[in-house]
C-alpha positions in Angstrom: 80.4 130.0 -44.0 83.8 128.3 -43.8 86.9 130.4 -43.5 89.1 127.7 -45.0 87.2 125.3 -47.2 90.4 123.6 -48.4 91.3 122.7 -44.9 87.9 121.1 -44.4 88.1 119.1 -47.7 91.5 117.7 -46.8 90.7 116.9 -43.2 91.0 113.1 -43.8 94.4 113.5 -45.4 95.5 115.9 -42.6 94.3 113.4 -40.0 96.3 110.6 -41.7 99.4 112.9 -41.8 98.9 113.8 -38.1 98.5 110.2 -37.2 101.7 109.3 -39.1 103.5 112.1 -37.2 102.3 110.7 -33.9 103.5 107.2 -34.8 106.8 108.5 -36.0 107.5 110.5 -32.8 106.5 107.5 -30.6 108.8 105.2 -32.5 111.7 107.8 -32.3 111.3 108.7 -28.7 110.5 105.5 -26.9 110.5 101.7 -26.9 107.2 100.4 -28.0 105.7 97.4 -26.2 104.8 94.3 -28.3 101.1 95.4 -28.2 102.0 98.8 -29.5 104.2 97.3 -32.2 101.3 95.1 -33.3 99.0 98.1 -33.4 101.6 99.9 -35.5 102.0 97.0 -37.9 98.2 96.9 -38.3 98.1 100.6 -38.9 100.8 100.4 -41.6 99.0 97.5 -43.4 95.6 99.2 -43.5 96.5 101.9 -46.0 99.4 102.6 -48.4 99.0 106.3 -47.5 100.2 105.5 -44.0 103.5 104.2 -45.1 104.0 107.1 -47.5 103.2 109.6 -44.7 105.5 107.8 -42.3 108.3 108.0 -45.0 107.5 111.7 -45.4 107.8 112.2 -41.7 111.2 110.5 -41.7 112.4 112.7 -44.6 111.2 115.8 -42.9 112.9 114.7 -39.6 116.2 114.2 -41.4 116.0 117.5 -43.3 115.2 119.3 -40.0 118.2 117.7 -38.3 120.5 118.9 -41.1 119.2 122.4 -40.8 119.8 122.9 -37.1 123.3 124.3 -37.7 122.4 126.4 -40.7 123.3 130.0 -40.0 120.2 131.4 -41.7 117.9 129.1 -39.7 119.7 129.9 -36.4 119.6 133.6 -37.1 115.9 133.6 -38.1 114.9 131.5 -35.1 116.9 133.7 -32.7 114.9 136.7 -33.9 111.5 135.2 -33.8 108.9 136.3 -31.2 108.5 132.7 -30.1 112.2 132.4 -29.4 112.2 135.7 -27.5 109.3 134.6 -25.3 111.1 131.3 -24.6 114.3 133.1 -23.8 112.4 135.5 -21.4 110.7 132.6 -19.6 114.1 130.9 -19.2 115.6 134.1 -17.8 112.7 134.4 -15.3 113.1 130.7 -14.3 116.8 131.1 -14.0 116.5 133.1 -10.8 114.6 130.2 -9.2 117.0 127.4 -10.2 120.3 127.3 -8.3 123.6 128.0 -10.1 124.9 124.6 -11.0 128.5 125.5 -10.1 127.5 126.9 -6.7 125.3 123.8 -6.1 128.3 121.5 -7.0 130.5 123.3 -4.5 127.8 123.0 -1.8 127.5 119.3 -2.4 131.3 118.8 -2.2 131.4 120.8 1.1 128.6 118.8 2.7 130.2 115.5 1.6 133.6 116.6 3.1 131.9 117.7 6.4 130.1 114.3 6.6 133.3 112.4 5.8 135.4 114.3 8.4 132.6 114.0 11.0 132.3 110.3 10.3 136.0 109.7 10.7 136.0 111.7 13.9 133.0 109.8 15.3 134.6 106.5 14.3 137.9 107.3 15.9 136.2 108.7 19.0 134.1 105.6 19.6 135.6 102.5 18.0 139.3 103.3 18.3 139.3 103.9 22.0 140.2 100.6 23.8 138.2 99.4 26.8 140.3 98.2 29.8 139.0 95.7 32.4 140.9 95.0 35.6 140.7 92.5 38.4 142.1 93.4 41.8 144.3 91.2 43.9 142.3 88.1 44.9 139.4 88.9 42.5 138.3 86.8 39.6 135.6 87.9 37.2 134.0 87.3 33.8 133.5 90.3 31.6 131.0 90.2 28.7 132.1 92.3 25.7 130.0 94.2 23.3 130.5 91.7 20.5 128.9 88.9 22.6 132.1 87.2 23.7 133.3 87.0 27.2 136.7 87.2 28.9 137.7 85.6 32.2 140.0 87.8 34.2 142.0 86.2 37.0 143.5 87.9 40.1 145.6 91.0 39.7 145.3 91.2 35.9 143.9 93.4 33.2 142.7 93.2 29.6 142.4 95.9 27.0 139.9 95.3 24.3 140.0 97.3 21.0 137.2 96.7 18.4 137.5 98.1 14.9 
């Protein structure tokens, strides 16, 4: 024995309406590939009911959008058990997700530490000049870290500063 015989009799119409809703949501929420657009065009052309159902979905969507700020709808939704369960789940998850303001301050602190540390390392290594000397009567060739070389003659010195 069927509990809802009307539902069974209208299942084809319900299926077409559901299919129209699925197409409408896909079109609204994402860019369809050319194959999907072809499939959509074929679907629309197969039955006049498809276009009527799609138009109905668009009308319902527009009507729902205009109701989102209606005080009666907002008040009713905020008192519904579904809303309460969703709010409770959000509160439970809230303890697991870091506070956005705290997280922002932590990121700024880490960036500042890395910036100051980087400047300190750069000054410590690259801003310190290297000095090469040749004693009296000595001549030598010094090979520098950039691949160049310097010839130092007797009783002279050279200071190299790479930045």
